[in-house]
MOPAC internal coordinates of N, CA, C and O (Angstrom, degrees):
PM7 1SCF
backbone

  N    0.0000 0     0.00 0     0.00 0    0    0    0
  C    1.4574 1     0.00 0     0.00 0    1    0    0
  C    1.5209 1   108.10 1     0.00 0    2    1    0
  O    1.2310 1   120.81 1   -27.28 1    3    2    1
  N    1.2959 1   116.05 1   152.72 1    3    2    1
  C    1.4562 1   121.51 1   179.94 1    5    3    2
  C    1.5114 1   109.83 1   160.19 1    6    5    3
  O    1.2310 1   121.66 1    12.72 1    7    6    5
  N    1.3191 1   114.42 1  -167.28 1    7    6    5
  C    1.4552 1   120.21 1  -179.45 1    9    7    6
  C    1.5236 1   108.11 1  -133.11 1   10    9    7
  O    1.2310 1   120.81 1   -40.54 1   11   10    9
  N    1.3231 1   116.07 1   139.46 1   11   10    9
  C    1.4515 1   122.12 1  -179.89 1   13   11   10
  C    1.5211 1   108.34 1  -126.18 1   14   13   11
  O    1.2310 1   120.39 1   -59.95 1   15   14   13
  N    1.3390 1   116.87 1   120.05 1   15   14   13
  C    1.4616 1   121.35 1   176.32 1   17   15   14
  C    1.5179 1   108.26 1   -94.71 1   18   17   15
  O    1.2310 1   120.73 1   -51.08 1   19   18   17
  N    1.3095 1   116.21 1   128.92 1   19   18   17
  C    1.4602 1   120.94 1   179.44 1   21   19   18
  C    1.5226 1   107.75 1  -121.33 1   22   21   19
  O    1.2310 1   121.27 1   -83.17 1   23   22   21
  N    1.3211 1   115.17 1    96.83 1   23   22   21
  C    1.4557 1   120.83 1  -178.81 1   25   23   22
  C    1.5238 1   110.00 1   -83.94 1   26   25   23
  O    1.2310 1   120.84 1   -23.78 1   27   26   25
  N    1.3057 1   116.00 1   156.22 1   27   26   25
  C    1.4639 1   122.69 1   178.90 1   29   27   26
  C    1.5287 1   111.50 1    50.21 1   30   29   27
  O    1.2310 1   121.03 1  -130.13 1   31   30   29
  N    1.3201 1   115.64 1    49.87 1   31   30   29
  C    1.4611 1   121.44 1   179.56 1   33   31   30
  C    1.5243 1   109.66 1  -134.99 1   34   33   31
  O    1.2310 1   121.23 1   -14.87 1   35   34   33
  N    1.3265 1   115.25 1   165.13 1   35   34   33
  C    1.4573 1   121.50 1  -178.34 1   37   35   34
  C    1.5220 1   109.60 1  -129.42 1   38   37   35
  O    1.2310 1   120.48 1   -48.87 1   39   38   37
  N    1.3280 1   116.69 1   131.13 1   39   38   37
  C    1.4607 1   120.86 1   175.38 1   41   39   38
  C    1.5233 1   107.39 1   -78.77 1   42   41   39
  O    1.2310 1   120.84 1   -60.24 1   43   42   41
  N    1.3214 1   116.00 1   119.76 1   43   42   41
  C    1.4599 1   121.67 1  -178.86 1   45   43   42
  C    1.5253 1   112.33 1   -93.16 1   46   45   43
  O    1.2310 1   120.62 1   142.23 1   47   46   45
  N    1.3529 1   116.41 1   -37.77 1   47   46   45
  C    1.4620 1   119.54 1  -175.63 1   49   47   46
  C    1.5244 1   109.36 1  -156.85 1   50   49   47
  O    1.2310 1   120.44 1   -36.76 1   51   50   49
  N    1.3356 1   116.76 1   143.24 1   51   50   49
  C    1.4608 1   122.96 1   175.28 1   53   51   50
  C    1.5221 1   107.69 1  -128.39 1   54   53   51
  O    1.2310 1   120.73 1   -51.56 1   55   54   53
  N    1.3380 1   116.22 1   128.44 1   55   54   53
  C    1.4615 1   121.65 1   179.33 1   57   55   54
  C    1.5240 1   109.33 1  -126.36 1   58   57   55
  O    1.2310 1   120.34 1   -40.35 1   59   58   57
  N    1.3200 1   116.95 1   139.65 1   59   58   57
  C    1.4595 1   121.13 1   175.16 1   61   59   58
  C    1.5153 1   108.22 1   -74.24 1   62   61   59
  O    1.2310 1   120.63 1   -46.27 1   63   62   61
  N    1.3311 1   116.41 1   133.73 1   63   62   61
  C    1.4651 1   120.66 1   179.15 1   65   63   62
  C    1.5229 1   107.98 1  -138.55 1   66   65   63
  O    1.2310 1   120.69 1   -78.98 1   67   66   65
  N    1.3299 1   116.29 1   101.02 1   67   66   65
  C    1.4644 1   120.58 1  -176.84 1   69   67   66
  C    1.5132 1   110.23 1    62.99 1   70   69   67
  O    1.2310 1   120.64 1    54.22 1   71   70   69
  N    1.3236 1   116.39 1  -125.78 1   71   70   69
  C    1.4704 1   120.20 1   178.29 1   73   71   70
  C    1.5244 1   111.83 1   -93.41 1   74   73   71
  O    1.2310 1   120.02 1  -174.58 1   75   74   73
  N    1.3425 1   117.56 1     5.42 1   75   74   73
  C    1.4609 1   121.32 1  -179.14 1   77   75   74
  C    1.5100 1   111.67 1  -125.05 1   78   77   75
  O    1.2310 1   121.45 1    25.10 1   79   78   77
  N    1.3283 1   114.83 1  -154.90 1   79   78   77
  C    1.4624 1   121.09 1  -179.53 1   81   79   78
  C    1.5231 1   110.12 1  -138.29 1   82   81   79
  O    1.2310 1   121.69 1   -22.83 1   83   82   81
  N    1.3117 1   114.38 1   157.17 1   83   82   81
  C    1.4607 1   123.00 1   173.71 1   85   83   82
  C    1.5216 1   105.55 1  -119.89 1   86   85   83
  O    1.2310 1   120.33 1   -58.71 1   87   86   85
  N    1.3302 1   116.97 1   121.29 1   87   86   85
  C    1.4593 1   121.79 1  -173.21 1   89   87   86
  C    1.5239 1   110.07 1  -119.35 1   90   89   87
  O    1.2310 1   120.93 1   -48.80 1   91   90   89
  N    1.3193 1   115.83 1   131.20 1   91   90   89
  C    1.4573 1   121.25 1   173.94 1   93   91   90
  C    1.5186 1   107.23 1  -100.10 1   94   93   91
  O    1.2310 1   121.12 1   -56.99 1   95   94   93
  N    1.3395 1   115.47 1   123.01 1   95   94   93
  C    1.4624 1   121.92 1  -174.91 1   97   95   94
  C    1.5250 1   109.27 1  -122.60 1   98   97   95
  O    1.2310 1   120.65 1   -45.60 1   99   98   97
  N    1.3322 1   116.37 1   134.40 1   99   98   97
  C    1.4609 1   121.88 1   176.56 1  101   99   98
  C    1.5257 1   107.71 1   -98.26 1  102  101   99
  O    1.2310 1   120.50 1   -56.70 1  103  102  101
  N    1.3356 1   116.65 1   123.30 1  103  102  101
  C    1.4649 1   121.99 1   179.15 1  105  103  102
  C    1.5238 1   109.00 1  -122.08 1  106  105  103
  O    1.2310 1   120.61 1    -0.28 1  107  106  105
  N    1.3216 1   116.44 1   179.72 1  107  106  105
  C    1.4625 1   120.42 1   176.96 1  109  107  106
  C    1.5254 1   111.40 1   -63.45 1  110  109  107
  O    1.2310 1   120.49 1   153.08 1  111  110  109
  N    1.3314 1   116.67 1   -26.92 1  111  110  109
  C    1.4655 1   121.62 1  -178.54 1  113  111  110
  C    1.5275 1   112.59 1   -85.82 1  114  113  111
  O    1.2310 1   120.25 1   170.06 1  115  114  113
  N    1.3141 1   117.13 1    -9.94 1  115  114  113
  C    1.4617 1   120.97 1  -177.87 1  117  115  114
  C    1.5125 1   110.94 1   131.58 1  118  117  115
  O    1.2310 1   120.83 1    27.44 1  119  118  117
  N    1.3167 1   116.03 1  -152.56 1  119  118  117
  C    1.4564 1   121.56 1  -177.17 1  121  119  118
  C    1.5269 1   110.22 1  -102.19 1  122  121  119
  O    1.2310 1   120.62 1   -43.05 1  123  122  121
  N    1.3298 1   116.42 1   136.95 1  123  122  121
  C    1.4598 1   122.23 1   178.04 1  125  123  122
  C    1.5191 1   108.92 1  -125.89 1  126  125  123
  O    1.2310 1   120.48 1   -34.68 1  127  126  125
  N    1.3260 1   116.68 1   145.32 1  127  126  125
  C    1.4564 1   122.13 1   174.80 1  129  127  126
  C    1.5190 1   107.09 1  -114.14 1  130  129  127
  O    1.2310 1   120.79 1   -53.20 1  131  130  129
  N    1.3255 1   116.09 1   126.80 1  131  130  129
  C    1.4592 1   122.38 1  -176.16 1  133  131  130
  C    1.5200 1   108.79 1  -123.18 1  134  133  131
  O    1.2310 1   120.48 1   -43.44 1  135  134  133
  N    1.3164 1   116.69 1   136.56 1  135  134  133
  C    1.4603 1   121.38 1   172.67 1  137  135  134
  C    1.5184 1   107.49 1  -108.18 1  138  137  135
  O    1.2310 1   120.50 1   -46.29 1  139  138  137
  N    1.3376 1   116.66 1   133.71 1  139  138  137
  C    1.4622 1   120.79 1  -175.86 1  141  139  138
  C    1.5206 1   110.73 1  -150.93 1  142  141  139
  O    1.2310 1   121.44 1   -16.06 1  143  142  141
  N    1.3309 1   114.85 1   163.94 1  143  142  141
  C    1.4636 1   120.56 1   174.07 1  145  143  142
  C    1.5222 1   109.97 1   -75.06 1  146  145  143
  O    1.2310 1   120.91 1   138.18 1  147  146  145
  N    1.3401 1   115.87 1   -41.82 1  147  146  145
  C    1.4647 1   122.51 1  -175.40 1  149  147  146
  C    1.5223 1   108.53 1  -143.51 1  150  149  147
  O    1.2310 1   120.49 1   -34.99 1  151  150  149
  N    1.3376 1   116.66 1   145.01 1  151  150  149
  C    1.4604 1   121.93 1   176.13 1  153  151  150
  C    1.5199 1   108.50 1  -127.19 1  154  153  151
  O    1.2310 1   121.02 1   -45.48 1  155  154  153
  N    1.3326 1   115.65 1   134.52 1  155  154  153
  C    1.4612 1   122.05 1   174.31 1  157  155  154
  C    1.5134 1   106.76 1  -119.37 1  158  157  155
  O    1.2310 1   120.45 1   -57.60 1  159  158  157
  N    1.3141 1   116.75 1   122.40 1  159  158  157
  C    1.4578 1   121.88 1   178.55 1  161  159  158
  C    1.5211 1   108.12 1  -115.71 1  162  161  159
  O    1.2310 1   120.86 1   -52.39 1  163  162  161
  N    1.3331 1   115.97 1   127.61 1  163  162  161
  C    1.4662 1   120.52 1  -178.39 1  165  163  162
  C    1.5252 1   109.31 1  -131.25 1  166  165  163
  O    1.2310 1   121.09 1   -36.36 1  167  166  165
  N    1.3117 1   115.51 1   143.64 1  167  166  165
  C    1.4534 1   121.54 1  -179.20 1  169  167  166
  C    1.5169 1   108.41 1  -114.63 1  170  169  167
  O    1.2310 1   120.75 1   -50.47 1  171  170  169
  N    1.3168 1   116.16 1   129.53 1  171  170  169
  C    1.4620 1   120.54 1   178.23 1  173  171  170
  C    1.5192 1   111.04 1   -92.07 1  174  173  171
  O    1.2310 1   120.79 1   -39.89 1  175  174  173
  N    1.2990 1   116.09 1   140.11 1  175  174  173
  C    1.4570 1   121.68 1   178.52 1  177  175  174
  C    1.5179 1   108.01 1  -128.58 1  178  177  175
  O    1.2310 1   120.45 1   -50.16 1  179  178  177
  N    1.3184 1   116.75 1   129.84 1  179  178  177
  C    1.4538 1   121.09 1   177.63 1  181  179  178
  C    1.5216 1   109.11 1   -84.34 1  182  181  179
  O    1.2310 1   121.16 1   -53.13 1  183  182  181
  N    1.3106 1   115.38 1   126.87 1  183  182  181
  C    1.4603 1   120.26 1  -179.68 1  185  183  182
  C    1.5170 1   112.05 1   -78.20 1  186  185  183
  O    1.2310 1   120.51 1   -22.02 1  187  186  185
  N    1.3157 1   116.62 1   157.98 1  187  186  185
  C    1.4581 1   122.51 1   176.95 1  189  187  186
  C    1.5205 1   108.06 1   -98.58 1  190  189  187
  O    1.2310 1   120.75 1   -86.97 1  191  190  189
  N    1.3425 1   116.17 1    93.03 1  191  190  189
  C    1.4641 1   120.20 1  -175.83 1  193  191  190
  C    1.5238 1   112.60 1  -109.61 1  194  193  191
  O    1.2310 1   119.98 1  -179.83 1  195  194  193
  N    1.3194 1   117.65 1     0.17 1  195  194  193
  C    1.4647 1   120.63 1  -179.25 1  197  195  194
  C    1.5243 1   110.68 1   -69.35 1  198  197  195
  O    1.2310 1   121.32 1   -39.48 1  199  198  197
  N    1.3209 1   115.08 1   140.52 1  199  198  197
  C    1.4521 1   120.92 1   175.38 1  201  199  198
  C    1.5147 1   115.23 1    78.66 1  202  201  199
  O    1.2310 1   119.86 1  -173.04 1  203  202  201
  N    1.3301 1   117.87 1     6.96 1  203  202  201
  C    1.4622 1   120.59 1   179.93 1  205  203  202
  C    1.5277 1   112.30 1   -89.78 1  206  205  203
  O    1.2310 1   120.56 1   169.96 1  207  206  205
  N    1.3303 1   116.53 1   -10.04 1  207  206  205
  C    1.4611 1   120.09 1  -179.75 1  209  207  206
  C    1.5206 1   113.49 1    75.27 1  210  209  207
  O    1.2310 1   120.19 1  -155.65 1  211  210  209
  N    1.3141 1   117.24 1    24.35 1  211  210  209
  C    1.4618 1   120.41 1  -178.18 1  213  211  210
  C    1.5230 1   111.87 1   -62.18 1  214  213  211
  O    1.2310 1   120.38 1   141.85 1  215  214  213
  N    1.3343 1   116.87 1   -38.15 1  215  214  213
  C    1.4614 1   120.42 1   178.89 1  217  215  214
  C    1.5249 1   110.91 1   -61.07 1  218  217  215
  O    1.2310 1   120.25 1   146.46 1  219  218  217
  N    1.3227 1   117.13 1   -33.54 1  219  218  217
  C    1.4683 1   121.97 1  -178.86 1  221  219  218
  C    1.5235 1   112.74 1   -65.76 1  222  221  219
  O    1.2310 1   120.27 1   155.85 1  223  222  221
  N    1.3259 1   117.09 1   -24.15 1  223  222  221
  C    1.4670 1   119.72 1  -179.79 1  225  223  222
  C    1.5296 1   112.11 1  -106.71 1  226  225  223
  O    1.2310 1   121.04 1  -166.77 1  227  226  225
  N    1.3597 1   115.62 1    13.23 1  227  226  225
  C    1.4552 1   119.85 1   173.97 1  229  227  226
  C    1.5093 1   116.39 1    91.68 1  230  229  227
  O    1.2310 1   119.92 1  -170.29 1  231  230  229
  N    1.3331 1   117.75 1     9.71 1  231  230  229
  C    1.4643 1   120.31 1   178.42 1  233  231  230
  C    1.5268 1   107.92 1   -89.24 1  234  233  231
  O    1.2310 1   120.50 1   -54.88 1  235  234  233
  N    1.3399 1   116.64 1   125.12 1  235  234  233
  C    1.4575 1   121.25 1  -178.09 1  237  235  234
  C    1.5285 1   109.69 1   -83.11 1  238  237  235
  O    1.2310 1   121.21 1   -50.40 1  239  238  237
  N    1.3339 1   115.28 1   129.60 1  239  238  237
  C    1.4642 1   121.80 1  -179.33 1  241  239  238
  C    1.5225 1   108.54 1  -125.12 1  242  241  239
  O    1.2310 1   120.62 1   -49.01 1  243  242  241
  N    1.3362 1   116.41 1   130.99 1  243  242  241
  C    1.4638 1   121.99 1   175.33 1  245  243  242
  C    1.5192 1   109.10 1  -131.88 1  246  245  243
  O    1.2310 1   120.39 1   -50.87 1  247  246  245
  N    1.3157 1   116.86 1   129.13 1  247  246  245
  C    1.4710 1   123.07 1   177.39 1  249  247  246
  C    1.5239 1   112.78 1    49.33 1  250  249  247
  O    1.2310 1   120.42 1  -139.55 1  251  250  249
  N    1.3223 1   116.80 1    40.45 1  251  250  249
  C    1.4558 1   121.14 1   176.64 1  253  251  250
  C    1.5098 1   115.27 1    80.64 1  254  253  251
  O    1.2310 1   120.24 1  -171.67 1  255  254  253
  N    1.3420 1   117.14 1     8.33 1  255  254  253
  C    1.4648 1   120.32 1  -179.60 1  257  255  254
  C    1.5215 1   110.35 1  -124.60 1  258  257  255
  O    1.2310 1   120.49 1   -35.73 1  259  258  257
  N    1.3149 1   116.67 1   144.27 1  259  258  257
  C    1.4592 1   122.22 1   176.04 1  261  259  258
  C    1.5194 1   107.54 1   -78.50 1  262  261  259
  O    1.2310 1   120.81 1   -52.46 1  263  262  261
  N    1.3452 1   116.06 1   127.54 1  263  262  261
  C    1.4777 1   119.79 1  -179.34 1  265  263  262
  C    1.5076 1   112.00 1  -114.77 1  266  265  263
  O    1.2310 1   120.10 1   180.00 1  267  266  265

């Protein structure tokens, strides 16, 4: 049991297998097949915060993200 973070990867296929799942993931190294109880897939989106004047009102911005 544990958690595995796979950054810069794409979920290609998810199949039900018993009480869990079998997931095919495309990474920079190639394709991997993972069996797990639960899978969480999240997509990051960079916001467009330039030119809003956030720094002027005390909001800290780094690399296009509010921190």
